[in-house]
Kinemage of the C-alpha trace (Angstrom):
@kinemage 1
@onewidth
@group {chain A} dominant
@subgroup {mainchain}
@vectorlist {calphas} color= white
{ca met a 1} P -2.468 28.309 16.904
{ca phe a 2} L -1.349 30.355 14.122
{ca his a 3} L -0.199 27.399 12.066
{ca gln a 4} L -3.775 25.938 12.351
{ca trp a 5} L -5.210 29.312 11.252
{ca his a 6} L -2.772 29.674 8.378
{ca val a 7} L -3.563 26.105 7.288
{ca leu a 8} L -7.354 26.745 7.249
{ca ala a 9} L -6.893 29.926 5.473
{ca val a 10} L -4.711 28.329 2.747
{ca ala a 11} L -7.391 25.671 2.323
{ca leu a 12} L -10.347 27.727 2.260
{ca ala a 13} L -8.764 30.000 -0.617
{ca asn a 14} L -8.055 26.812 -2.605
{ca ala a 15} L -11.437 25.831 -2.210
{ca leu a 16} L -12.887 28.904 -3.016
{ca leu a 17} L -10.868 29.404 -6.098
{ca leu a 18} L -11.664 25.948 -7.113
{ca leu a 19} L -15.457 26.610 -6.783
{ca ser a 20} L -15.285 29.677 -8.600
{ca pro a 21} L -15.790 28.622 -12.251
{ca tyr a 22} L -18.960 27.140 -10.967
{ca trp a 23} L -20.735 30.500 -11.248
{ca leu a 24} L -19.683 31.336 -14.585
{ca leu a 25} L -21.257 28.124 -16.141
{ca pro a 26} L -24.699 28.552 -17.793
{ca arg a 27} L -27.677 27.114 -15.486
{ca arg a 28} L -28.199 23.881 -17.916
{ca leu a 29} L -24.498 23.196 -17.418
{ca arg a 30} L -23.887 23.487 -13.828
{ca trp a 31} L -24.333 19.593 -13.401
{ca leu a 32} L -20.956 19.141 -15.032
{ca val a 33} L -19.296 20.595 -11.725
{ca trp a 34} L -20.413 17.179 -10.091
{ca ile a 35} L -17.697 15.042 -12.232
{ca pro a 36} L -14.683 16.823 -10.675
{ca leu a 37} L -16.245 17.032 -7.415
{ca ala a 38} L -16.784 13.424 -6.985
{ca leu a 39} L -13.367 12.674 -8.423
{ca leu a 40} L -11.832 14.966 -5.758
{ca thr a 41} L -13.872 13.373 -3.151
{ca val a 42} L -12.458 10.188 -4.090
{ca trp a 43} L -9.150 11.391 -4.047
{ca cys a 44} L -9.692 12.865 -0.643
{ca leu a 45} L -10.997 9.356 0.783
{ca val a 46} L -8.064 7.614 -0.811
{ca gln a 47} L -5.350 10.174 0.503
{ca met a 48} L -6.797 9.701 4.038
{ca cys a 49} L -6.361 5.753 3.840
{ca tyr a 50} L -3.002 6.173 2.214
{ca cys a 51} L -1.831 8.797 4.942
{ca arg a 52} L -3.143 6.639 7.768
{ca ala a 53} L -0.841 3.883 6.613
{ca tyr a 54} L 2.217 5.993 5.172
{ca asp a 55} L 1.982 9.014 7.196
{ca asp a 56} L 2.032 10.915 3.894
{ca leu a 57} L 0.314 11.909 0.808
{ca met a 58} L 0.069 9.438 -2.222
{ca pro a 59} L 2.206 10.816 -5.003
{ca trp a 60} L 0.176 11.705 -8.214
{ca gln a 61} L 2.349 9.203 -10.223
{ca ser a 62} L 1.160 6.324 -7.780
{ca leu a 63} L -2.324 6.749 -9.116
{ca thr a 64} L -1.176 4.967 -12.429
{ca leu a 65} L 0.150 1.797 -10.514
{ca thr a 66} L -3.091 0.007 -11.560
{ca glu a 67} L -1.113 -3.292 -11.540
{ca asn a 68} L -0.692 -3.219 -7.658
{ca val a 69} L -4.527 -3.110 -7.266
{ca asn a 70} L -5.517 -6.716 -5.856
{ca arg a 71} L -7.310 -8.360 -3.090
{ca thr a 72} L -4.812 -7.617 -0.606
{ca leu a 73} L -4.644 -3.782 -1.495
{ca met a 74} L -8.386 -3.428 -1.402
{ca gly a 75} L -8.625 -5.449 2.079
{ca ser a 76} L -5.915 -3.305 3.643
{ca thr a 77} L -7.812 -0.045 2.333
{ca val a 78} L -11.159 -1.216 3.679
{ca ala a 79} L -9.393 -1.976 7.160
{ca leu a 80} L -8.122 1.339 7.252
{ca leu a 81} L -11.433 3.171 6.894
{ca arg a 82} L -12.926 4.758 10.012
{ca trp a 83} L -16.620 5.837 10.466
{ca gln a 84} L -15.300 9.647 10.917
{ca asp a 85} L -13.789 9.383 7.319
{ca leu a 86} L -17.816 9.685 5.994
{ca leu a 87} L -17.414 13.168 7.048
{ca ile a 88} L -15.783 13.596 3.890
{ca val a 89} L -19.039 13.746 2.161
{ca val a 90} L -20.154 17.046 4.377
{ca pro a 91} L -18.326 19.591 1.881
{ca pro a 92} L -19.939 18.256 -1.363
{ca leu a 93} L -23.535 18.159 0.543
{ca leu a 94} L -23.025 21.740 1.292
{ca leu a 95} L -22.150 22.306 -2.299
{ca val a 96} L -25.514 20.691 -3.137
{ca ala a 97} L -27.107 23.311 -0.910
{ca ile a 98} L -25.343 26.019 -2.666
{ca his a 99} L -26.119 24.616 -5.893
{ca ile a 100} L -29.959 24.420 -5.158
{ca leu a 101} L -30.009 27.892 -3.993
{ca gly a 102} L -28.196 29.195 -7.104
{ca arg a 103} L -30.751 27.767 -9.455
{ca gln a 104} L -33.052 30.568 -8.197
{ca ser a 105} L -30.828 33.293 -9.260
{ca arg a 106} L -31.056 34.794 -13.095
{ca asp a 107} L -28.380 34.105 -15.638
{ca gly a 108} L -27.745 37.844 -15.484
{ca ser a 109} L -26.498 37.722 -11.840
{ca arg a 110} L -23.689 35.153 -12.543
{ca arg a 111} L -21.016 37.545 -12.367
{ca lys a 112} L -21.797 38.944 -8.677
{ca pro a 113} L -21.385 35.425 -6.907
{ca phe a 114} L -18.167 34.920 -9.231
{ca leu a 115} L -16.524 38.038 -8.034
{ca ile a 116} L -17.639 37.608 -4.537
{ca thr a 117} L -16.106 34.065 -4.346
{ca leu a 118} L -12.984 35.447 -5.943
{ca ala a 119} L -12.693 38.395 -3.331
{ca ala a 120} L -13.232 35.826 -0.650
{ca ala a 121} L -10.691 33.543 -1.935
{ca ala a 122} L -8.097 36.453 -2.320
{ca val a 123} L -8.713 37.442 1.518
{ca phe a 124} L -8.179 33.779 2.709
{ca ala a 125} L -4.991 33.567 0.326
{ca val a 126} L -3.407 36.827 1.916
{ca ala a 127} L -4.080 35.583 5.487
{ca gly a 128} L -2.654 32.077 4.460
{ca tyr a 129} L 0.379 32.791 2.076
{ca val a 130} L 1.573 35.938 3.424
{ca val a 131} L 3.890 35.419 6.062
{ca pro a 132} L 6.798 37.995 7.077
{ca gly a 133} L 10.197 37.020 6.473
{ca gln a 134} L 9.442 33.497 4.644
{ca asn a 135} L 11.402 32.138 2.177
{ca tyr a 136} L 8.691 31.632 -0.844
{ca glu a 137} L 10.927 30.018 -3.280
{ca lys a 138} L 11.731 27.319 -0.644
{ca arg a 139} L 8.080 27.199 0.033
{ca phe a 140} L 6.761 26.391 -3.390
{ca leu a 141} L 9.745 25.013 -5.314
{ca tyr a 142} L 10.938 22.519 -2.467
{ca asn a 143} L 8.903 19.205 -1.690
{ca phe a 144} L 9.789 18.513 2.103
{ca ser a 145} L 7.167 15.938 1.795
{ca asn a 146} L 3.784 15.517 0.092
{ca arg a 147} L 1.731 15.987 3.330
{ca glu a 148} L 3.620 19.027 4.477
{ca tyr a 149} L 3.589 20.502 1.097
{ca phe a 150} L -0.121 20.194 0.957
{ca ala a 151} L -0.786 21.745 4.125
{ca gln a 152} L 1.440 24.586 3.523
{ca asn a 153} L 0.613 25.491 0.051
{ca gly a 154} L -2.941 23.894 -0.763
{ca phe a 155} L -4.449 21.437 -3.079
{ca leu a 156} L -4.040 23.895 -6.407
{ca pro a 157} L -0.240 24.528 -5.836
{ca tyr a 158} L 0.472 20.805 -4.655
{ca thr a 159} L -1.231 19.657 -7.714
{ca ala a 160} L 0.648 21.954 -9.898
{ca phe a 161} L 4.076 21.248 -8.259
{ca ser a 162} L 3.484 17.370 -8.460
{ca leu a 163} L 2.539 17.300 -12.110
{ca his a 164} L 5.679 19.713 -12.942
{ca glu a 165} L 7.838 17.306 -11.279
{ca ala a 166} L 5.993 13.834 -12.914
{ca val a 167} L 5.868 15.504 -16.614
{ca phe a 168} L 8.874 18.209 -17.044
{ca asn a 169} L 11.562 17.198 -14.273
{ca ser a 170} L 13.974 14.642 -15.996
{ca his a 171} L 16.081 14.450 -12.926
{ca glu a 172} L 19.121 14.825 -14.949
{ca val a 173} L 22.314 14.610 -13.132
{ca thr a 174} L 24.844 17.470 -13.632
{ca asp a 175} L 28.602 16.961 -13.907
{ca glu a 176} L 28.886 18.997 -10.550
{ca glu a 177} L 26.696 16.379 -8.804
{ca arg a 178} L 28.524 13.411 -10.282
{ca ala a 179} L 31.880 14.780 -9.027
{ca glu a 180} L 30.034 15.099 -5.882
{ca val a 181} L 28.965 11.544 -6.026
{ca lys a 182} L 32.528 10.393 -6.972
{ca arg a 183} L 34.097 12.313 -4.050
{ca phe a 184} L 31.407 10.937 -1.417
{ca leu a 185} L 32.236 7.450 -2.327
{ca asp a 186} L 35.713 7.773 -2.712
{ca glu a 187} L 36.136 9.875 0.829
{ca glu a 188} L 33.214 9.105 2.707
{ca cys a 189} L 32.200 5.507 2.207
{ca pro a 190} L 34.097 2.345 3.544
{ca gln a 191} L 36.878 0.587 1.450
{ca tyr a 192} L 37.655 -2.263 3.509
{ca thr a 193} L 38.223 -5.610 1.919
{ca asp a 194} L 38.977 -7.865 4.700
{ca asn a 195} L 36.642 -10.825 5.671
{ca arg a 196} L 37.720 -10.918 9.501
{ca phe a 197} L 34.108 -11.577 10.687
{ca ser a 198} L 33.790 -14.807 8.588
{ca asp a 199} L 35.372 -18.162 8.311
{ca gly a 200} L 35.789 -18.091 4.781
{ca ser a 201} L 33.460 -21.018 4.191
{ca arg a 202} L 30.918 -19.351 1.699
{ca pro a 203} L 28.029 -20.280 3.846
{ca asn a 204} L 24.558 -20.508 2.177
{ca leu a 205} L 22.085 -17.457 2.909
{ca val a 206} L 18.519 -17.595 3.511
{ca leu a 207} L 17.089 -13.770 3.839
{ca phe a 208} L 13.430 -13.451 5.536
{ca ile a 209} L 12.081 -10.212 4.746
{ca val a 210} L 8.890 -10.585 7.250
{ca glu a 211} L 5.789 -8.294 6.666
{ca ser a 212} L 5.082 -5.778 9.258
{ca leu a 213} L 7.365 -7.625 11.875
{ca his a 214} L 7.690 -5.018 15.163
{ca thr a 215} L 10.253 -6.055 17.895
{ca trp a 216} L 7.917 -5.597 20.703
{ca pro a 217} L 6.021 -8.770 20.092
{ca ile a 218} L 9.225 -10.750 20.775
{ca gly a 219} L 9.278 -11.977 24.313
{ca met a 220} L 5.596 -10.855 24.777
{ca glu a 221} L 3.072 -12.935 26.685
{ca val a 222} L -0.595 -12.931 25.986
{ca asp a 223} L -2.807 -14.530 28.831
{ca gly a 224} L 0.722 -16.396 29.925
{ca arg a 225} L 1.581 -17.825 26.803
{ca glu a 226} L 4.471 -16.726 24.263
{ca val a 227} L 3.524 -14.904 21.206
{ca thr a 228} L 6.728 -15.816 19.435
{ca pro a 229} L 8.226 -19.046 20.826
{ca val a 230} L 10.766 -19.288 17.861
{ca leu a 231} L 12.060 -16.122 17.774
{ca asn a 232} L 12.358 -16.059 21.744
{ca arg a 233} L 14.432 -19.064 21.408
{ca leu a 234} L 16.696 -17.747 18.533
{ca val a 235} L 17.476 -14.376 19.818
{ca ala a 236} L 18.567 -15.878 23.284
{ca gly a 237} L 21.012 -18.239 21.432
{ca asp a 238} L 24.663 -18.337 20.613
{ca ser a 239} L 26.048 -17.139 17.249
{ca val a 240} L 23.268 -14.667 16.911
{ca ile a 241} L 23.146 -11.019 16.106
{ca tyr a 242} L 20.183 -9.229 17.418
{ca val a 243} L 19.313 -5.579 16.686
{ca pro a 244} L 15.813 -4.653 18.241
{ca his a 245} L 15.813 -0.987 17.373
{ca val a 246} L 16.294 -0.918 13.517
{ca leu a 247} L 14.713 2.107 11.982
{ca phe a 248} L 12.524 1.354 9.117
{ca gln a 249} L 13.571 4.198 6.311
{ca thr a 250} L 10.924 3.150 3.515
{ca ser a 251} L 9.059 6.028 1.813
{ca his a 252} L 6.072 5.661 -0.945
{ca gly a 253} L 7.398 2.411 -1.972
{ca his a 254} L 6.766 0.810 1.709
{ca ser a 255} L 7.625 -2.848 1.386
{ca ser a 256} L 9.231 -2.470 -1.990
{ca asp a 257} L 11.537 0.408 -0.565
{ca ala a 258} L 12.912 -2.265 1.944
{ca his a 259} L 13.380 -5.047 -0.662
{ca phe a 260} L 15.448 -2.403 -2.511
{ca ile a 261} L 17.326 -1.166 0.558
{ca tyr a 262} L 18.378 -4.688 1.618
{ca asn a 263} L 19.372 -5.895 -1.577
{ca thr a 264} L 21.217 -3.095 -2.985
{ca gly a 265} L 22.415 -0.973 -0.101
{ca leu a 266} L 20.747 2.470 -1.429
{ca leu a 267} L 18.161 4.444 0.235
{ca pro a 268} L 14.921 4.823 -1.754
{ca leu a 269} L 13.302 8.021 -2.952
{ca arg a 270} L 11.303 10.101 -0.612
{ca asp a 271} L 8.890 11.227 -3.205
{ca gly a 272} L 8.442 8.205 -5.427
{ca val a 273} L 8.682 4.594 -5.778
{ca val a 274} L 11.953 3.103 -7.038
{ca ala a 275} L 10.992 -0.349 -7.809
{ca val a 276} L 8.045 0.857 -10.131
{ca asn a 277} L 9.820 4.208 -11.794
{ca his a 278} L 13.542 2.961 -11.639
{ca gly a 279} L 12.963 -0.544 -11.264
{ca asp a 280} L 15.322 -1.677 -14.152
{ca gly a 281} L 18.571 -0.797 -12.696
{ca pro a 282} L 21.605 -1.176 -12.799
{ca tyr a 283} L 21.893 -1.315 -9.393
{ca pro a 284} L 24.718 -3.081 -7.213
{ca ser a 285} L 23.012 -5.735 -5.277
{ca leu a 286} L 23.730 -8.522 -2.244
{ca ala a 287} L 23.126 -11.344 -5.072
{ca glu a 288} L 26.227 -9.892 -7.096
{ca ala a 289} L 28.425 -9.613 -4.241
{ca leu a 290} L 27.722 -13.523 -3.509
{ca ala a 291} L 29.598 -14.441 -6.748
{ca gly a 292} L 28.916 -17.707 -7.872
{ca tyr a 293} L 25.809 -18.433 -5.574
{ca asp a 294} L 22.527 -19.796 -6.864
{ca cys a 295} L 20.249 -16.857 -6.145
{ca arg a 296} L 16.418 -17.400 -5.955
{ca glu a 297} L 13.532 -15.168 -4.562
{ca ile a 298} L 10.165 -16.522 -3.466
{ca ile a 299} L 7.357 -14.169 -3.118
{ca cys a 300} L 3.690 -14.459 -1.930
{ca thr a 301} L 2.184 -12.236 -4.382
{ca pro a 302} L 1.816 -11.908 -8.281
{ca gly a 303} L 4.908 -10.748 -9.917
{ca val a 304} L 3.251 -7.757 -11.278
{ca asn a 305} L 2.778 -6.277 -7.812
{ca trp a 306} L 5.237 -3.529 -7.255
{ca asn a 307} L 7.249 -4.604 -10.423
{ca gln a 308} L 8.808 -7.436 -8.750
{ca asn a 309} L 9.333 -9.538 -11.909
{ca val a 310} L 11.575 -6.834 -13.129
{ca thr a 311} L 13.301 -5.907 -9.591
{ca ala a 312} L 13.846 -9.558 -9.100
{ca his a 313} L 16.445 -9.922 -11.903
{ca thr a 314} L 17.735 -6.199 -11.381
{ca tyr a 315} L 18.408 -7.334 -7.690
{ca gly a 316} L 20.676 -10.270 -9.438
{ca phe a 317} L 18.169 -13.378 -8.584
{ca asp a 318} L 18.447 -16.101 -11.026
{ca thr a 319} L 14.842 -17.291 -10.591
{ca leu a 320} L 11.691 -15.691 -9.242
{ca tyr a 321} L 8.958 -17.534 -7.738
{ca thr a 322} L 5.602 -16.077 -7.342
{ca arg a 323} L 2.347 -16.886 -6.004
{ca asp a 324} L 1.130 -18.820 -9.091
{ca asp a 325} L 4.138 -21.386 -8.491
{ca met a 326} L 2.848 -21.983 -4.762
{ca ala a 327} L -0.564 -23.106 -5.700
{ca asp a 328} L -0.271 -26.628 -4.533
{ca ala a 329} L 1.479 -25.427 -1.241
{ca leu a 330} L -1.368 -22.962 -0.665
{ca ser a 331} L -4.013 -25.631 -1.204
{ca arg a 332} L -2.224 -27.849 1.468
{ca his a 333} L -2.059 -24.943 3.814
{ca asn a 334} L -5.667 -23.621 3.563
{ca asn a 335} L -4.252 -20.613 1.799
{ca ile a 336} L -2.161 -19.406 4.711
{ca asp a 337} L 0.668 -17.382 3.055
{ca asp a 338} L 3.848 -17.794 5.166
{ca ala a 339} L 2.823 -21.791 5.557
{ca ala a 340} L 2.862 -22.042 1.897
{ca leu a 341} L 5.963 -20.179 1.336
{ca thr a 342} L 8.025 -22.233 3.754
{ca asp a 343} L 6.577 -25.183 2.532
{ca phe a 344} L 7.464 -24.346 -0.942
{ca ala a 345} L 10.979 -23.028 -0.035
{ca ala a 346} L 11.787 -26.448 2.056
{ca gly a 347} L 10.819 -28.460 -1.096
{ca leu a 348} L 13.095 -26.436 -3.042
{ca leu a 349} L 16.126 -26.647 -0.841
{ca pro a 350} L 17.081 -30.282 -2.113
{ca arg a 351} L 17.399 -28.717 -5.788
{ca leu a 352} L 19.283 -25.569 -5.038
{ca arg a 353} L 22.997 -25.663 -6.071
{ca gln a 354} L 25.269 -24.908 -2.799
{ca pro a 355} L 26.349 -22.294 -2.096
{ca phe a 356} L 22.662 -20.813 -2.694
{ca phe a 357} L 21.210 -17.390 -1.653
{ca leu a 358} L 17.471 -17.760 -1.032
{ca glu a 359} L 15.220 -14.743 -0.381
{ca met a 360} L 11.964 -15.034 1.070
{ca val a 361} L 9.147 -12.415 1.442
{ca thr a 362} L 6.405 -13.183 3.657
{ca met a 363} L 2.867 -11.823 3.826
{ca thr a 364} L 0.622 -13.271 6.485
{ca met a 365} L 1.354 -10.328 8.634
{ca his a 366} L -0.078 -7.824 6.253
{ca thr a 367} L -3.088 -6.056 6.861
{ca pro a 368} L -6.196 -6.632 7.074
{ca tyr a 369} L -5.929 -9.046 10.278
{ca asp a 370} L -8.873 -11.175 9.310
{ca asn a 371} L -9.420 -14.525 11.337
{ca asp a 372} L -9.375 -16.330 7.844
{ca lys a 373} L -5.524 -15.117 7.275
{ca gly a 374} L -4.084 -17.396 9.482
{ca arg a 375} L -4.669 -20.441 12.020
{ca pro a 376} L -7.089 -19.314 15.024
{ca ser a 377} L -5.236 -19.224 18.196
{ca trp a 378} L -5.830 -18.349 22.056
{ca ile a 379} L -4.843 -14.897 21.115
{ca leu a 380} L -7.997 -14.301 19.088
{ca arg a 381} L -10.134 -15.373 22.464
{ca ser a 382} L -8.001 -13.067 24.614
{ca asp a 383} L -10.269 -10.636 26.329
{ca thr a 384} L -6.798 -8.511 27.343
{ca leu a 385} L -6.518 -6.925 23.947
{ca asn a 386} L -8.386 -4.804 21.320
{ca ala a 387} L -9.472 -6.585 17.961
{ca glu a 388} L -6.624 -4.940 16.046
{ca ala a 389} L -4.033 -6.325 18.486
{ca arg a 390} L -5.620 -9.682 18.539
{ca gly a 391} L -5.783 -10.050 14.806
{ca tyr a 392} L -2.018 -8.677 14.634
{ca leu a 393} L -0.544 -10.853 17.223
{ca asn a 394} L -2.350 -13.675 15.809
{ca ser a 395} L -0.634 -13.405 12.685
{ca val a 396} L 2.647 -12.970 14.382
{ca asn a 397} L 2.064 -16.069 15.931
{ca val a 398} L 1.577 -17.916 12.563
{ca thr a 399} L 4.385 -16.402 10.859
{ca asp a 400} L 6.816 -17.173 13.947
{ca ser a 401} L 5.489 -20.970 13.688
{ca cys a 402} L 6.253 -20.932 9.816
{ca leu a 403} L 9.542 -19.741 10.408
{ca gly a 404} L 10.233 -22.398 13.177
{ca ala a 405} L 9.174 -25.050 10.578
{ca phe a 406} L 11.428 -23.740 7.936
{ca ile a 407} L 14.518 -23.701 10.331
{ca gln a 408} L 13.517 -27.371 11.356
{ca asp a 409} L 13.710 -28.227 7.632
{ca leu a 410} L 17.027 -26.905 7.243
{ca his a 411} L 18.146 -28.979 10.200
{ca arg a 412} L 16.506 -32.215 8.708
{ca gln a 413} L 18.269 -31.540 5.241
{ca gly a 414} L 21.653 -31.186 6.878
{ca leu a 415} L 22.014 -27.360 5.885
{ca ser a 416} L 22.036 -25.787 9.126
{ca gly a 417} L 25.690 -26.144 9.743
{ca asn a 418} L 26.444 -24.102 6.726
{ca thr a 419} L 23.754 -21.665 6.270
{ca ile a 420} L 23.216 -18.227 7.705
{ca val a 421} L 19.737 -16.951 8.292
{ca ala a 422} L 18.735 -13.493 8.452
{ca ile a 423} L 15.297 -12.111 9.571
{ca val a 424} L 14.557 -8.746 8.997
{ca ser a 425} L 11.338 -6.662 8.458
{ca asp a 426} L 9.909 -4.552 5.813
{ca his a 427} L 8.373 -1.607 8.030
{ca thr a 428} L 6.057 -0.874 11.019
{ca gln a 429} L 2.346 -1.283 11.308
{ca ile a 430} L 0.778 -1.161 14.636
{ca tyr a 431} L 2.860 0.777 17.318
{ca tyr a 432} L 2.997 -0.485 21.016
{ca asn a 433} L 1.851 2.611 22.386
{ca arg a 434} L -1.625 1.846 20.920
{ca ile a 435} L -1.453 -1.567 22.220
{ca val a 436} L -1.162 -0.213 25.871
{ca gly a 437} L -3.200 2.869 25.352
{ca arg a 438} L -0.550 5.616 25.401
{ca ser a 439} L -1.087 8.461 23.207
{ca asp a 440} L 1.473 9.679 20.572
{ca tyr a 441} L 3.011 12.201 22.848
{ca glu a 442} L 4.341 9.557 25.216
{ca phe a 443} L 6.073 7.635 22.146
{ca val a 444} L 9.117 5.679 23.089
{ca pro a 445} L 11.622 3.824 21.094
{ca asp a 446} L 10.343 0.395 21.913
{ca asp a 447} L 6.902 1.230 20.156
{ca trp a 448} L 8.422 1.468 16.611
{ca gly a 449} L 11.751 -0.767 16.368
{ca ile a 450} L 11.932 -3.466 13.764
{ca pro a 451} L 14.384 -6.398 14.313
{ca leu a 452} L 17.405 -7.441 12.836
{ca ile a 453} L 18.284 -11.206 13.745
{ca val a 454} L 21.082 -12.946 12.115
{ca leu a 455} L 21.336 -16.861 12.898
{ca gly a 456} L 24.589 -19.149 12.462
{ca cys a 457} L 27.154 -16.430 12.128
{ca asp a 458} L 30.754 -16.429 13.934
{ca thr a 459} L 29.534 -13.317 16.003
{ca thr a 460} L 27.509 -13.271 19.219
{ca leu a 461} L 26.041 -9.692 19.618
{ca arg a 462} L 22.910 -7.746 20.709
{ca asn a 463} L 22.916 -4.033 20.047
{ca asp a 464} L 20.577 -2.126 21.424
{ca ala a 465} L 21.508 1.095 19.750
{ca val a 466} L 19.544 2.537 16.927
{ca ile a 467} L 20.511 1.722 13.435
{ca gly a 468} L 19.073 2.121 10.176
{ca gln a 469} L 17.826 -0.522 7.402
{ca ile a 470} L 20.473 0.886 5.235
{ca asp a 471} L 23.122 -0.777 7.933
{ca val a 472} L 21.887 -4.253 7.275
{ca tyr a 473} L 23.203 -4.728 3.841
{ca pro a 474} L 26.916 -4.124 4.855
{ca thr a 475} L 26.567 -6.037 8.174
{ca leu a 476} L 25.451 -9.006 5.682
{ca leu a 477} L 28.564 -8.322 3.646
{ca asp a 478} L 30.624 -8.861 6.789
{ca val a 479} L 28.699 -11.909 8.065
{ca met a 480} L 28.820 -13.450 4.539
{ca gly a 481} L 32.609 -12.875 3.973
{ca ala a 482} L 31.820 -10.788 0.776
{ca asn a 483} L 34.021 -7.838 1.231
{ca ala a 484} L 35.744 -8.389 -2.032
{ca tyr a 485} L 32.729 -6.878 -3.318
{ca ala a 486} L 33.467 -3.006 -3.876
{ca trp a 487} L 30.135 -1.807 -2.959
{ca lys a 488} L 29.758 -1.724 0.739
{ca gly a 489} L 26.234 0.198 0.491
{ca leu a 490} L 25.610 3.696 2.108
{ca gly a 491} L 25.208 2.232 5.531
{ca tyr a 492} L 27.672 0.977 8.052
{ca ser a 493} L 28.292 -2.472 9.374
{ca ile a 494} L 27.519 -2.640 12.861
{ca leu a 495} L 30.429 -5.370 13.518
{ca arg a 496} L 32.733 -2.572 12.691
{ca tyr a 497} L 31.101 0.597 13.400
{ca pro a 498} L 29.710 2.261 16.522
{ca val a 499} L 26.128 3.096 14.666
{ca gln a 500} L 23.915 4.685 17.092
{ca ser a 501} L 21.629 6.432 14.882
{ca ala a 502} L 19.567 6.592 11.703
{ca ile a 503} L 17.879 9.347 9.641
{ca gln a 504} L 14.000 9.196 9.201
{ca pro a 505} L 13.154 10.012 5.543
{ca arg a 506} L 9.751 11.808 5.931
{ca asn a 507} L 11.289 14.829 7.973
{ca met a 508} L 15.144 13.876 7.630
{ca thr a 509} L 15.123 14.125 11.475
{ca val a 510} L 17.836 11.992 13.395
{ca ile a 511} L 16.333 8.982 15.538
{ca gly a 512} L 18.756 7.993 18.235
{ca asp a 513} L 22.258 9.533 19.332
{ca ser a 514} L 23.781 11.859 17.302
{ca thr a 515} L 27.614 10.688 16.443
{ca asp a 516} L 30.217 11.621 13.867
{ca leu a 517} L 28.443 9.072 11.552
{ca thr a 518} L 25.313 11.306 11.387
{ca ser a 519} L 26.547 13.885 8.688
{ca his a 520} L 27.295 10.827 6.405
{ca gln a 521} L 23.879 9.311 6.983
{ca arg a 522} L 21.962 12.540 6.015
{ca lys a 523} L 24.161 13.211 3.161
{ca ala a 524} L 23.842 9.621 1.836
{ca trp a 525} L 20.097 9.995 1.295
{ca asp a 526} L 21.139 12.874 -1.507
{ca ile a 527} L 23.824 10.507 -2.753
{ca ser a 528} L 21.483 7.801 -3.247
{ca arg a 529} L 18.838 9.743 -5.101
{ca leu a 530} L 21.541 10.696 -7.403
{ca leu a 531} L 22.681 7.624 -8.026
{ca ile a 532} L 19.007 6.298 -8.711
{ca phe a 533} L 18.569 9.019 -11.427
{ca asp a 534} L 21.767 8.867 -12.878
{ca arg a 535} L 21.490 6.653 -16.089
{ca thr a 536} L 24.900 7.529 -17.762
{ca ser a 537} L 27.471 7.150 -14.922
{ca arg a 538} L 25.669 5.169 -12.180
{ca phe a 539} L 27.888 3.819 -10.041
{ca ser a 540} L 28.636 -0.197 -10.598
{ca pro a 541} L 31.345 -2.000 -8.621
């Protein structure tokens, strides 16, 4: 209860302080107040949608990412809106009433309401900010998360802190920090070079980064029929690594953060978008580890989205294919993204020089889950699910069939025997507790896990422990026999280490069972941040 009153007092103090200049304006200029007020209302509405998707506030820097504004983004934003969000107009309407009442006063009375407003702001500020025994330096100078900083300190301190970070903080890495990075890499990171989990044949690698794929639909039935018949068959087979409880470790970059983690073995920033702000690298990469491979990437979006025109080459790909290259395939498949993606990739296979590394980023399972995003199925007609669940599971079913079609193409073209297929997810979307009507207070690991599936390897393994997305990169190096590459990433190969936990970036909590690896997992976030910022001596294998 104290925390709720504390947050309310901080909010009121900031609101009153923002209002105070209104009373000093001459009556003929008071209409000017509606310009920042309208912008602030839009900002609040945007932040509500953003927080609903990302569980945090959008950094101020992200407001400049206009290249990411497109039909998909706008559709996703509209899908996130709720009717309750319209309540955001209530405060401006109350201010309209104050404005109308204020017009009745004489110009000479402007000082009195101004001073009353300041006095009220001061009272609420004391109630909200003065907490005995609190570390004020940490409170105002350390960003534990945008959402928490905003709630703790209010709009004005949050804006000042964010703008200061964006404009004045050069993120220069000190010599002492460089020494700590070197010590960590030399003493705490794996140094092995053996390839005992691979037969040395230099297989091809196909990496699917599947949009918003949870683990819980795998094996699920709707009205007696399998939602993911292809994935069900794959995870039950031999020579398959299956990990159902991978913790998503993406932050404000969301999907692009996942691409960054899987391709570089580094962790993303907790307060920015790596792909946009630091997308030019250089970084170690999976493609670089696969020396001599023909490396290609296919995405379903324009290349400007999340700076993928740049990051594709930063991550070591020789060629990037975008939505523009798939125009014919999209036309053949009624603009179903994943059907066009896998069809285009199948046509590309005969032209690839072996061994090859082909990375594909799917899109059909991105919100919103409209009926026109995929082929309609019995799932959309089910009366056992709500509308959101029907739309999501229908998209999962479509993508599942597209994955199956591509794997069949690998068989038909004689490539399946020497190709490893890895299927991963970028992040979560709709938690299972919402599907079955449980509240977030009854949250369990099966609600949020995303899968790792590796097909065609020399190992059959099901690992039910929690691992992080950061552990996928070194595991793929093991599977591919690419350990001659010095950079093993900041995670652990699950074929070598008893990984049972991962660190959630939003509050740096341990998910899973704490082990001897946990302290390394937590420290890795700081080391990764320094490696991203260090432009003069960034680690290069």
